[in-house]
C-alpha positions as CSV (number, residue, x, y, z in Angstrom):
1,V,-37.5,-111.1,-47.1
2,I,-34.8,-110.1,-44.5
3,T,-32.1,-111.1,-46.9
4,T,-33.6,-109.0,-49.6
5,R,-33.9,-106.0,-47.4
6,L,-30.3,-106.3,-45.9
7,T,-28.9,-106.8,-49.5
8,K,-30.3,-103.4,-50.4
9,A,-29.1,-101.7,-47.2
10,C,-25.6,-103.4,-46.8
11,L,-22.8,-104.3,-49.2
12,I,-22.5,-108.0,-49.3
13,N,-19.1,-109.6,-50.1
14,P,-19.5,-111.6,-53.3
15,R,-18.0,-114.7,-51.4
16,Q,-20.8,-114.6,-48.9
17,R,-22.7,-117.9,-49.1
18,E,-24.8,-117.9,-45.9
19,F,-28.5,-117.0,-46.2
20,I,-28.4,-116.1,-49.8
21,K,-29.3,-117.9,-53.0
22,S,-26.0,-119.5,-54.3
23,T,-24.5,-122.8,-55.2
24,G,-23.5,-123.3,-51.6
25,C,-20.0,-123.2,-50.3
26,S,-18.2,-125.1,-53.1
27,K,-16.7,-121.8,-54.5
28,N,-15.2,-120.9,-51.1
29,L,-13.9,-124.4,-50.7
30,S,-12.2,-124.2,-54.2
31,L,-10.7,-120.9,-53.2
32,L,-9.4,-122.3,-50.0
33,Q,-7.9,-125.3,-51.8
34,L,-6.2,-123.0,-54.3
35,L,-4.7,-120.9,-51.5
36,F,-3.4,-124.0,-49.8
37,Y,-1.9,-125.2,-53.0
38,N,-0.2,-121.8,-53.6
39,V,1.2,-121.6,-50.1
40,Q,2.7,-125.1,-50.3
41,K,4.1,-124.3,-53.8
42,E,5.7,-121.1,-52.7
43,H,6.8,-122.4,-49.3
44,R,5.1,-119.6,-47.5
45,Q,3.3,-119.5,-44.1
46,L,-0.5,-119.3,-43.8
47,R,-2.6,-118.3,-40.9
48,L,-6.4,-118.7,-41.0
49,V,-9.1,-117.7,-38.8
50,F,-12.6,-119.3,-38.8
51,V,-15.2,-117.5,-36.9
52,D,-18.3,-119.5,-36.0
53,I,-21.2,-117.2,-35.2
54,V,-24.0,-119.7,-35.2
55,K,-25.4,-118.6,-31.9
56,A,-24.3,-114.9,-32.3
57,F,-27.9,-113.6,-32.2
58,D,-29.2,-115.7,-29.4
59,A,-28.4,-113.1,-26.8
60,V,-30.2,-110.3,-28.7
61,N,-33.9,-110.0,-28.4
62,H,-35.3,-110.9,-31.9
63,Q,-37.8,-108.0,-31.6
64,H,-34.9,-105.5,-31.4
65,I,-33.4,-107.0,-34.5
66,L,-36.7,-106.8,-36.5
67,M,-37.1,-103.1,-35.4
68,G,-33.6,-102.4,-36.6
69,L,-34.4,-104.0,-39.9
70,K,-37.6,-102.1,-40.3
C-alpha cells in the first residue's frame, strides 16, 4: 500500500529494485558487470559509491512517517 502511494507521489528511477515488484536486482548486477567490462576495455578509472540505508528510518518515529504519507 505504501509503495503504491509513494509511486503516485514520487518519480521512481526505473532501476529501483527495493520495495517494488520486479525481478530482483539481477538487472542492476548485469548493468554493473557491463560497466566493469567497459571500464576495463577502455582502460578508464571507475569510482563507485554504495550507500546502505538499511537502518535509515530507525531514528524516525514511524508515526511521523505514516502521517507524512497520508
